[in-house]
C-alpha positions as CSV (number, residue, x, y, z in Angstrom):
1,X,51.6,-26.5,-56.5
2,X,48.5,-26.3,-55.6
3,X,46.1,-29.6,-56.0
4,X,43.3,-29.9,-57.4
5,X,40.3,-30.7,-54.6
6,X,37.9,-33.3,-56.2
7,X,34.5,-34.1,-54.5
8,X,32.0,-37.0,-55.5
9,X,28.6,-36.1,-55.1
10,X,27.6,-38.4,-51.9
11,X,30.8,-36.7,-49.3
12,X,29.2,-33.4,-51.1
13,X,25.8,-33.4,-50.0
14,X,27.5,-34.4,-46.4
15,X,29.1,-31.6,-47.0
16,X,26.5,-29.8,-47.6
17,X,24.4,-31.0,-44.6
18,X,27.6,-29.8,-41.7
19,X,26.4,-26.2,-39.8
20,X,28.0,-22.9,-41.5
21,X,30.5,-23.0,-38.8
22,X,32.2,-26.4,-39.4
23,X,31.9,-26.2,-43.1
24,X,33.2,-23.2,-43.9
25,X,36.4,-23.8,-40.8
26,X,36.6,-26.8,-43.0
27,X,36.6,-25.5,-46.6
28,X,39.3,-22.6,-45.0
29,X,41.3,-26.1,-43.8
30,X,40.5,-27.0,-47.4
31,X,42.5,-24.5,-49.1
32,X,45.1,-25.0,-46.9
33,X,45.3,-28.7,-48.0
34,X,45.2,-28.3,-51.0
35,X,48.5,-26.0,-51.0
36,X,50.7,-28.3,-49.2
37,X,48.2,-32.1,-48.4
38,X,51.3,-33.6,-46.7
39,X,51.7,-30.6,-44.0
40,X,48.1,-29.9,-43.4
41,X,47.4,-33.5,-43.0
42,X,48.3,-36.8,-41.1
43,X,48.7,-40.1,-42.6
44,X,45.9,-42.5,-41.9
45,X,47.7,-45.7,-40.4
46,X,50.9,-46.9,-42.4
47,X,52.3,-43.7,-44.2
48,X,51.3,-44.4,-48.0
49,X,52.0,-40.6,-49.0
50,X,48.4,-41.4,-50.6
51,X,45.5,-42.0,-47.9
52,X,45.6,-38.4,-45.7
53,X,43.7,-37.6,-42.5
54,X,42.6,-33.6,-41.8
55,X,41.6,-33.5,-38.1
56,X,39.8,-30.5,-37.1
57,X,37.9,-30.2,-34.2
58,X,34.3,-31.5,-35.0
59,X,34.7,-32.8,-38.3
60,X,37.6,-35.3,-39.7
61,X,38.4,-35.4,-43.8
62,X,39.7,-39.0,-45.0
63,X,41.8,-37.6,-48.4
64,X,43.4,-39.2,-51.2
65,X,46.4,-37.4,-52.7
66,X,47.5,-38.2,-56.3
67,X,50.6,-36.6,-57.1
68,X,51.9,-37.2,-60.4
69,X,53.6,-35.4,-62.7
70,X,50.4,-35.7,-65.1
71,X,47.8,-35.0,-61.8
72,X,48.5,-33.4,-58.4
73,X,44.9,-33.6,-56.8
74,X,43.7,-34.3,-53.4
75,X,40.6,-37.0,-53.2
76,X,38.1,-35.9,-50.0
77,X,36.9,-40.1,-49.5
78,X,34.8,-39.1,-46.3
79,X,33.8,-36.2,-44.1
80,X,33.3,-37.6,-40.4
81,X,31.6,-35.3,-38.2
82,X,31.0,-35.5,-34.3
83,X,28.3,-32.6,-33.9
């Protein structure tokens, strides 16, 4: 099952400002997340099955996972870059 990836324009601007190597690493990791968001991410705080963290070496993405019969989607809520 592949989840649909969503991002709003403000977060897209942050993504676009990342160095090329960091953006490439994040892109590949997000592709894996779309295949199985629960295996590739960690819970954010209490595991509510909805808010997840994708933790990489230099960047963290906070994600909102929607997993209903009507929609399977991963929305990027925030990107934090440690550069």
